[in-house]
C-alpha positions in Angstrom: 10.3 98.4 -41.9 12.4 100.7 -39.8 13.5 100.3 -36.2 14.2 103.4 -34.1 15.5 102.4 -30.6 15.1 105.8 -29.2 11.5 106.2 -30.3 9.6 102.8 -30.3 6.1 102.8 -32.0 2.9 103.0 -30.0 2.3 99.3 -30.5 5.7 98.5 -28.9 4.9 100.8 -26.0 1.6 99.2 -25.4 3.3 95.8 -25.5 5.8 96.9 -22.9 3.1 98.4 -20.7 1.2 95.1 -20.7 4.4 93.3 -19.8 5.0 95.6 -16.9 1.5 94.9 -15.6 2.1 91.1 -16.0 5.3 91.5 -14.0 3.5 93.3 -11.2 0.9 90.6 -11.1 3.6 88.0 -11.0 5.0 89.7 -7.9 2.0 90.7 -5.8 -0.8 88.4 -7.1 0.7 85.1 -8.5 -1.5 82.1 -9.0 -3.1 81.3 -5.6 -2.8 77.8 -4.2 -6.4 76.8 -3.7 -6.5 73.4 -1.9 -8.7 71.3 0.3 -8.0 70.7 3.9 -7.9 66.9 3.2 -4.7 67.5 1.2 -2.9 67.9 4.6 -3.5 64.2 5.3 -5.0 62.5 8.4 -5.2 64.4 11.6 -3.9 61.3 13.4 -1.0 59.5 11.7 2.1 57.4 12.4 5.7 57.7 11.4 7.7 54.5 12.3 6.7 53.7 15.9 5.7 57.2 16.7 2.1 58.5 16.7 1.5 62.1 15.8 -1.5 64.5 15.4 -2.3 67.6 13.4 -4.2 70.5 15.1 -5.8 73.0 12.7 -6.4 76.5 14.0 -7.0 80.1 13.0 -5.2 83.2 14.3 -5.4 86.8 13.3 -2.5 89.1 12.2 -2.2 92.8 13.2 -4.2 93.8 10.1 -7.2 91.8 11.3 -6.9 89.1 8.7 -7.4 85.4 9.5 -4.5 83.1 9.1 -5.1 79.3 8.6 -2.6 77.3 10.6 -1.6 73.7 11.4 0.6 72.3 14.2 2.1 68.8 13.8 3.3 67.3 17.1 3.3 64.0 19.0 0.2 62.8 20.8 0.0 63.8 24.5 0.9 60.2 25.5 4.0 60.2 23.4 5.4 63.6 24.1 9.0 63.2 25.6 8.5 66.3 27.6 6.0 69.1 28.3 8.0 71.5 26.2 9.4 70.6 22.8 11.2 72.6 20.2 9.2 73.8 17.2 10.1 74.8 13.6 7.8 77.3 11.8 7.6 76.6 8.0 7.2 79.7 5.8 6.1 78.9 2.2 6.8 80.8 -1.1 4.7 83.4 -2.9 2.7 80.7 -4.9 2.6 78.2 -2.1 0.6 77.3 1.0 0.9 75.3 4.3 0.5 72.1 2.4 4.1 72.6 1.0 5.3 71.7 4.5 4.1 68.1 4.2 7.6 66.9 3.2 9.0 68.6 6.3 6.9 66.4 8.6 9.0 63.3 8.1 12.2 65.4 8.3 11.5 67.0 11.7 9.0 64.9 13.8 11.2 61.8 14.1 14.0 64.0 15.6 11.8 65.3 18.4 11.0 68.7 16.7 7.4 69.8 16.2 6.3 71.6 13.0 4.0 74.6 12.7 2.9 75.8 9.3 0.4 78.4 8.1 -0.9 80.3 5.0 0.5 83.8 4.7 -2.1 86.6 4.2 -3.0 86.7 0.5 -2.1 83.0 0.1 -3.9 79.6 0.4 -7.0 79.7 2.6 -6.0 82.8 4.6 -7.6 86.2 4.1 -6.0 88.9 2.0 -5.8 89.9 -1.7 -2.0 90.5 -2.3 1.3 89.1 -1.2 4.2 91.4 -0.5 7.2 89.0 -0.6 8.1 89.6 3.0 6.9 93.2 3.8 3.6 92.3 5.4 4.4 88.6 5.9 6.8 89.4 8.8 3.7 90.8 10.6 2.0 87.5 10.1 5.0 85.7 11.6 4.8 88.1 14.6 1.3 86.7 15.4 2.5 83.1 14.9 5.5 83.5 17.3 3.3 85.2 19.9 0.8 82.2 19.7 3.6 79.6 20.2 5.1 81.5 23.1 1.7 81.9 24.6 0.8 78.3 24.2 3.5 77.3 26.7 4.5 73.9 25.4 7.3 75.2 23.0 10.9 75.4 24.2 12.8 76.8 21.3 11.7 78.1 17.9 13.4 77.8 14.5 12.3 79.1 11.1 12.4 77.2 7.8 11.5 79.4 4.8 11.5 79.0 1.1 11.8 81.8 -1.4 9.4 84.5 0.0 9.4 82.6 3.3 13.2 82.6 3.4 13.3 86.4 3.0 10.6 86.7 5.7 12.8 84.6 8.0 15.8 86.8 7.6 13.8 90.0 8.0 12.1 88.8 11.2 15.2 87.2 12.8 17.2 90.4 12.3 14.9 91.9 14.9 14.0 88.9 17.1 17.2 87.3 18.2 15.4 84.8 20.4 15.0 82.6 17.3 17.4 79.7 17.7 18.2 79.0 14.0 16.8 79.5 10.5 17.0 77.5 7.3 16.6 79.7 4.1 15.9 78.1 0.8 16.3 80.3 -2.4 16.0 83.8 -0.9 16.5 86.9 -3.1 19.0 89.5 -2.2 16.9 92.5 -3.3 13.5 92.6 -4.9 14.6 95.4 -7.3 17.6 93.3 -8.4 15.3 90.3 -8.9 12.9 92.2 -11.0 15.7 93.5 -13.2 17.1 90.0 -13.6 13.6 88.7 -14.6 13.2 91.4 -17.2 16.7 90.7 -18.7 16.1 86.9 -18.6 12.6 86.7 -20.2 12.7 89.9 -22.4 16.3 90.3 -23.6 15.1 92.5 -26.5 14.3 95.3 -24.1 17.1 97.9 -24.1 19.0 98.3 -20.8 18.3 102.1 -20.8 14.6 101.3 -20.4 15.1 99.1 -17.3 15.1 102.0 -14.9 11.9 103.4 -16.4 10.3 100.0 -16.2 11.3 99.4 -12.6 10.0 102.8 -11.5 6.7 102.1 -13.4 6.3 98.7 -11.6 7.3 100.3 -8.3 4.5 102.9 -8.5 1.9 100.3 -9.6 2.8 97.9 -6.7 2.8 100.8 -4.2 -0.7 101.8 -5.4 -2.2 98.3 -5.3 -0.4 96.5 -2.5 0.7 99.5 -0.3 4.4 98.7 0.0 7.6 100.0 -1.6 9.7 97.4 -3.4 12.9 99.3 -2.4 12.2 98.3 1.3 12.7 94.6 0.4 16.5 94.6 0.5 17.3 91.3 2.2 21.0 92.1 2.4 20.3 95.0 4.7 18.5 92.7 7.2 21.2 89.9 6.7 23.9 92.4 7.9 21.9 92.8 11.2 21.0 89.1 11.8 23.2 87.1 14.2 21.0 84.0 14.2 22.7 80.8 12.8 21.6 80.1 9.3 21.7 77.2 6.8 21.4 78.8 3.4 20.4 76.5 0.5 20.0 77.2 -3.2 19.6 75.2 -6.4 22.4 75.6 -9.0 19.9 75.8 -11.9 17.5 78.2 -10.4 16.3 80.4 -13.3 13.8 82.5 -11.2 16.2 83.5 -8.4 19.8 83.0 -9.6 22.2 81.5 -7.1 24.2 84.8 -7.1 21.5 86.2 -4.8 22.3 83.5 -2.1 26.0 84.2 -2.5 25.5 88.0 -1.9 23.4 87.2 1.2 26.0 84.8 2.5 28.8 87.3 2.2 26.9 90.1 4.0 25.3 87.9 6.7 26.3 88.9 10.3 26.0 85.6 12.1 27.1 82.0 11.4 26.1 81.1 7.8 26.6 77.9 5.8 25.8 77.9 2.1 24.8 74.6 0.5 24.3 74.2 -3.3 22.4 71.4 -4.8 21.1 70.3 -8.2 17.6 71.4 -9.4 15.6 74.5 -10.1 13.6 77.0 -8.1 10.5 74.8 -7.7 12.1 71.3 -8.0 12.0 68.8 -5.1 14.9 69.2 -2.7 17.4 66.3 -2.6 17.7 64.0 0.4 21.1 65.2 1.3 19.7 68.7 1.8 16.8 67.5 3.9 19.1 65.4 6.0 21.4 68.4 6.5 18.4 70.5 7.6 17.4 67.8 10.2 20.9 67.7 11.6 21.1 71.5 11.7 17.8 71.9 13.6 18.7 69.0 15.9 22.0 70.7 16.8 20.6 74.2 17.4 17.2 73.3 18.9 18.0 70.3 21.1 21.7 69.8 21.6 23.0 73.4 21.8 22.8 75.2 25.2 19.9 77.7 25.5 20.9 81.3 24.4 20.2 84.4 26.4 17.1 86.1 25.1 17.6 89.6 23.8 15.5 91.9 21.7 12.6 89.6 21.9 9.7 90.6 19.7 7.0 89.6 22.2 7.2 89.2 26.0 3.8 87.7 26.6 3.3 86.9 30.4 1.5 83.7 29.6 4.4 82.3 27.6 5.3 79.7 30.3 1.7 78.7 31.1 0.5 75.3 30.0 -2.7 75.0 27.8 -5.9 74.4 29.6 -7.0 70.7 29.3 -4.8 70.2 26.3 -6.9 72.7 24.2 -4.7 75.0 22.0 -4.9 78.6 23.1 -5.0 81.0 20.2 -3.1 84.3 20.3 -5.2 87.5 20.7 -4.1 89.6 17.7 -3.8 92.7 19.9 -2.0 91.0 22.8 1.7 91.8 23.4 1.9 94.2 20.4 2.9 97.1 22.7 5.9 94.9 23.9 7.5 94.7 20.5 10.9 96.4 20.7 11.3 97.0 16.9 8.5 98.9 15.1 9.7 97.7 11.7 7.9 94.4 12.3 4.6 96.2 12.6 5.1 99.0 10.0 1.9 101.1 9.9 -0.7 98.2 10.1 -4.1 99.1 8.7 -7.0 99.5 11.1 -8.5 96.2 12.2 -11.7 95.4 10.3 -15.0 94.5 11.8 -14.6 90.8 10.9 -15.3 88.3 13.7 -12.2 87.5 15.9 -12.0 84.1 17.5 -11.6 84.0 21.2 -10.4 81.2 23.4 -14.0 80.4 24.4 -15.1 80.3 20.8 -12.4 77.8 19.8 -12.9 75.6 22.8 -16.7 75.6 22.2 -16.2 74.8 18.4 -13.8 72.0 19.2 -16.1 70.4 21.8 -19.3 70.8 19.8 -18.1 69.5 16.4 -17.1 65.8 16.6 -14.5 64.4 14.3 -15.7 61.0 13.0 -12.2 60.1 11.8 -10.7 60.8 15.2 -13.4 58.7 17.0 -12.8 55.8 14.7 -9.1 55.9 15.4 -9.4 56.1 19.2 -9.7 52.3 19.6 -6.9 51.8 17.1 -4.6 54.2 19.0 -5.3 52.5 22.4 -4.6 49.0 21.0 -1.5 50.3 19.2 -0.1 51.9 22.4 -0.6 48.7 24.4 1.2 46.6 21.7 4.0 49.1 21.6 4.4 49.0 25.4 4.7 45.2 25.3 7.2 45.3 22.4 9.2 48.0 24.2 9.6 45.9 27.3 10.9 42.9 25.2 13.3 45.0 23.2 14.8 47.2 26.0 18.0 45.2 26.2 18.3 45.0 22.4 17.8 48.7 22.1 20.6 49.4 24.7 23.0 47.3 22.7 21.9 49.0 19.5 22.3 52.4 21.2 25.9 51.5 22.2 26.6 50.5 18.6 25.0 53.6 17.3 27.2 55.7 19.6 30.3 54.1 18.1 28.9 54.7 14.6 28.1 58.3 15.5 31.7 58.9 16.6 33.0 57.4 13.3 30.4 59.5 11.4 31.6 62.6 13.2 35.2 61.9 12.2 34.1 61.4 8.6 32.0 64.5 8.8 35.0 66.5 9.9 37.0 65.2 7.0 34.1 66.1 4.6 33.9 69.5 6.2 37.6 70.2 5.5 37.1 69.0 1.9 34.0 71.2 1.6 36.0 74.1 2.9 38.6 73.6 0.2 35.8 73.3 -2.4 34.3 76.5 -1.0 37.5 78.3 -1.6 37.7 77.0 -5.2 34.0 78.0 -5.7 34.7 81.5 -4.5 37.6 81.8 -7.0 35.3 80.5 -9.7 32.6 82.9 -8.8 35.0 85.8 -8.9 36.1 84.7 -12.4 32.4 84.3 -13.5 31.7 87.8 -12.2 34.5 89.2 -14.2 33.2 87.4 -17.3 29.7 88.8 -16.6 31.0 92.3 -16.4 32.9 91.8 -19.7 29.7 90.5 -21.3 27.7 93.4 -20.0 30.3 95.8 -21.4 30.1 94.0 -24.8 26.3 94.3 -24.7 26.6 98.1 -24.1 29.1 98.4 -27.0 26.7 96.4 -29.2 23.8 98.7 -28.4 26.0 101.8 -29.1 27.1 100.2 -32.4 23.4 99.6 -33.3 22.6 103.2 -32.5 25.6 104.5 -34.5 24.6 102.3 -37.4 21.0 103.7 -37.3 22.4 107.2 -37.4 24.7 106.3 -40.3 21.7 104.8 -42.1 19.7 108.0 -41.7 22.7 110.0 -42.8 23.0 107.7 -45.9 19.4 108.3 -46.7 19.9 112.1 -46.5 23.1 111.8 -48.6 21.0 109.8 -51.2 18.5 112.7 -51.4 21.4 115.1 -51.8 23.0 112.9 -54.4 19.8 112.9 -56.6 19.7 116.7 -56.4 23.4 117.0 -57.2 23.0 114.6 -60.2 20.3 116.7 -61.7 22.4 119.9 -61.3 25.5 118.1 -62.5 23.6 117.0 -65.7 22.9 120.6 -66.5 26.5 121.7 -65.8 28.2 118.7 -67.3 29.6 120.9 -70.2 31.2 123.3 -67.7 34.8 123.4 -66.6 37.0 120.4 -65.7 36.7 121.4 -62.1 33.0 120.5 -62.1 33.8 117.1 -63.6 36.4 116.5 -60.9 33.8 117.4 -58.2 31.4 115.0 -59.8 33.9 112.1 -59.5 34.5 112.9 -55.8 30.7 113.0 -55.3 30.3 109.6 -56.9 33.0 108.2 -54.6 31.3 109.6 -51.6 27.9 108.1 -52.7 29.5 104.7 -53.2 30.9 104.8 -49.7 27.6 106.0 -48.2 25.8 103.2 -50.0 28.2 100.6 -48.7 27.7 101.9 -45.1 23.9 101.9 -45.6 24.0 98.3 -46.8 26.2 97.3 -43.9 23.7 99.0 -41.5 20.8 97.1 -43.1 22.7 93.9 -42.8 23.3 94.5 -39.1 19.6 95.3 -38.6 18.6 92.1 -40.3 21.0 90.1 -38.1 19.6 91.7 -35.0 16.0 91.0 -36.1 17.0 87.3 -36.7 18.6 87.1 -33.3 15.4 88.5 -31.7 13.3 86.0 -33.5 15.5 83.2 -32.4 15.4 84.4 -28.8 11.6 84.5 -29.0 11.4 81.0 -30.3 13.7 79.8 -27.5 11.5 81.5 -25.0 8.4 79.8 -26.4 10.2 76.5 -26.3 11.1 77.1 -22.7 7.5 78.0 -21.8 6.3 74.9 -23.6 8.8 72.8 -21.6 7.6 74.5 -18.4 4.0 73.7 -19.2 4.9 70.0 -19.9 6.7 69.9 -16.6 3.7 71.4 -14.8 1.5 68.8 -16.5 3.8 66.0 -15.4 3.8 67.3 -11.8 0.0 67.6 -11.9 -0.3 64.0 -13.3 2.0 62.7 -10.5 0.0 64.6 -7.9 -3.2 63.1 -9.3 -1.7 59.6 -9.1 -0.6 60.3 -5.5 -4.1 61.4 -4.7 -5.5 58.4 -6.4 -3.3 56.1 -4.3 -4.4 57.9 -1.1 -8.0 57.6 -2.3 -7.6 53.9 -2.8 -6.1 53.5 0.7 -8.9 55.5 2.2 -11.5 53.4 0.2 -10.0 50.3 1.8 -10.4 51.8 5.3 -13.9 53.0 4.6 -14.9 49.6 3.2 -14.8 48.2 6.8 -17.1 51.1 8.1 -20.8 51.0 8.5 -23.4 51.2 5.7 -24.2 54.8 6.7 -20.5 55.8 6.1 -20.6 54.1 2.7 -23.7 56.1 1.7 -22.1 59.4 2.7 -19.0 58.5 0.7 -21.1 57.7 -2.3 -22.7 61.1 -2.1 -19.3 62.7 -1.7 -18.0 60.8 -4.8 -21.0 62.1 -6.8 -20.1 65.6 -5.7 -16.4 65.0 -6.6 -17.4 63.8 -10.1 -19.5 67.0 -10.6 -16.5 69.1 -9.6 -14.2 67.0 -11.9 -16.6 67.6 -14.8 -16.6 71.3 -14.0 -12.8 71.4 -13.8 -12.5 69.6 -17.2 -14.9 72.2 -18.7 -12.8 75.0 -17.2 -9.6 73.4 -18.7 -11.3 73.2 -22.1 -12.3 76.8 -22.0 -8.8 77.8 -21.0 -7.4 75.7 -23.9 -9.7 77.4 -26.4 -8.7 80.8 -25.1 -5.0 79.8 -25.4 -5.6 78.7 -29.0 -7.3 82.0 -29.9 -4.4 83.9 -28.4 -1.9 81.8 -30.4 -3.9 82.4 -33.6 -3.8 86.1 -33.0 -0.1 86.0 -32.4 0.4 84.0 -35.7 -1.6 86.7 -37.6 0.5 89.4 -36.1 3.7 87.6 -37.1 2.4 87.1 -40.6 1.6 90.8 -40.9 5.1 91.7 -39.8 6.6 89.3 -42.2 4.5 90.7 -45.1 5.6 94.3 -44.2 9.2 93.1 -44.1 8.9 91.5 -47.5 7.5 94.8 -48.9 10.4 96.7 -47.4 12.9 94.2 -48.9 11.1 94.6 -52.4 11.4 98.4 -52.1 15.1 98.2 -51.2 15.6 95.8 -54.2 13.9 98.3 -56.5 16.1 101.1 -55.1 19.2 99.0 -55.7 18.1 98.3 -59.3 17.6 102.0 -59.9 21.0 102.8 -58.5 22.6 100.0 -60.6 21.0 101.4 -63.7 22.3 104.9 -63.0 25.7 103.5 -62.2 25.7 101.5 -65.5 24.7 104.7 -67.5 27.5 106.6 -65.9 29.9 103.8 -66.7 28.8 103.8 -70.3 29.2 107.6 -70.5 32.7 107.3 -69.0 33.4 104.4 -71.5 32.3 106.6 -74.4 34.5 109.4 -73.3 37.3 107.0 -72.8 36.7 105.6 -76.4 36.6 109.1 -77.8 39.9 109.9 -76.0 41.4 106.7 -77.3 40.3 107.6 -80.9 41.9 111.1 -80.5 45.0 109.5 -79.3 45.0 107.0 -82.2 44.6 109.8 -84.7 47.4 111.8 -83.0 49.6 108.7 -83.0 48.9 108.1 -86.8 49.7 111.8 -87.5 52.9 111.5 -85.5 53.8 108.3 -87.3 53.2 109.9 -90.7 55.3 112.9 -89.7 58.1 110.5 -88.6 57.9 108.7 -92.0 58.2 112.0 -93.9 61.2 113.0 -91.8 62.8 109.7 -92.5 62.2 110.1 -96.2 63.7 113.6 -96.2 66.8 112.3 -94.4 67.2 109.5 -96.9 66.9 112.0 -99.8 69.8 114.2 -98.4 72.6 111.6 -98.8 71.7 111.0 -102.5 72.0 114.7 -103.3 75.3 114.9 -101.5 76.7 111.9 -103.6 75.7 113.5 -106.8 77.4 116.8 -105.9 80.6 114.9 -105.1 80.6 113.0 -108.4 80.3 116.3 -110.3 83.4 117.8 -108.5 85.8 114.9 -109.0 88.0 115.0 -112.3 87.9 112.2 -114.9 90.4 109.4 -114.5 92.4 110.2 -117.5 92.9 113.7 -116.2 94.2 112.4 -113.1 
């Protein structure tokens, strides 16, 4: 099995194309939060000694889509003043207005009302796609116009999470009348976020393909949802936003890394405080963060002097008028649009459709004609509760005064402690900035190492191809060398050099194959880790779903206790509702079972694909083993030939040595013979002794 990074096979291209489509769906059409209005709780409820109510309403955005909204505020009898500050909660791309239920207990006890709604394309509102802030800021225009037109709102703050946080920054950069904003987990740039997601969840995709992928997804999103992802650069709006901001981000956020919040904080024009806390992108926020949010909004919406209004998005003349008979007045989607000073908040809205638009008379008529049995039941309880509270308030007035004096002393001490903590936090912030700088340097070094690794892989692939070509040339050269083996010594020397080159090429090819096997093993390990992470995410979602079911069960039990005291007619209606709920539960279980079977079928197909790839890999390994055996046989034959030649050469040398040795022996014998002859000649020349 061969891998060519520059030219992936068609199957890989199809896989990448499917992944790009999935990414586009994750951005513009994530799983929609489909909920029941009862999930928002009772319309009349109590927190501590305060009694509050929820008003559900519908307004229209500039594109003619209906937005489902809810306003949580004290009852008319318990309002401290005619006008109260209000915080608008903006949910994330997979959320809805029910995400704001945890904000109710954070804001209402501090004298701040809460307004929440479903963005277009989310929850129960109209619309097919979300745009991560591009069209959502137009929805926010209609909401702010409604609150200003209602007349009982003094100051307005924004609390956004993820997509809602981006929308808050984009809107506040144009409407400086917003008193303050809280942004939880915003992204710095949608294009950067998409690139981070691709690198995080598909690390096997080469970096040189990211630009092509981003452009492909950009064209698909523009075609489907009619907006350009390059326009969603939050840092550009942050540099133009002077509104005070509390910026929060989870340290272990894997979807939107905390580096996005740090970039926004550095480029933000106005006052900005960055708060980091434990958890992930969708985890519950810690109490310390929620407490900080309450203090932040209390300071800017209640205690801080009113700012001078400038660059207001809407200047509706009815902003200061009180509602008629306490009935909420809904904003006309076309009212006040010509007064918006910045056209970016209403970028080319599509023509208003022919869907029915609610008027003030329609809403007043619907509210007067449709009785609410639950509200009727609670009227007597509210009257009795208010009388009892009035009596208790008269008895505890002196006690509360003393407690207030004590609380003031504690507040002063707490402020002193908070100042000390602020200084410590400032020092910690400086250390954090230094650590971030170091982390950025390490990230750049890692990125450079990754690029060098890709270059090395590409070079190894080229060397492997060159080695294959050299192998073919070697085979041809061997055939020719066998025919010319009896030629001159120069040809033999060339053959030895060729063998050395072949050996080096073979070693490089084996090294390249070993590197390729290690890369494939790393990819397989990364895929297993990704599957494990997905499994863990599914288990977490299942746990959250189970906890939500238990919470709903507890609420159902409480509601059953209240309904037990009702009339027999109410009990009969509840029985019918229970039967309907049981049918819906059975249908939901059937749907879950079908989804499980589909998931098992997909898993089986994936296992078959992996088995086929493993089989192909085994065949490639077998072919390589056969090639290695052939090369080993050739090498062994060559070694035997060289050994035979060496043996022949040794035999020739031995014969020559024996001949030399024999010649030396003959020479030695001749030299020994010469002295004997000389002695005999001397003896003949000497005279006899008697003659001497």
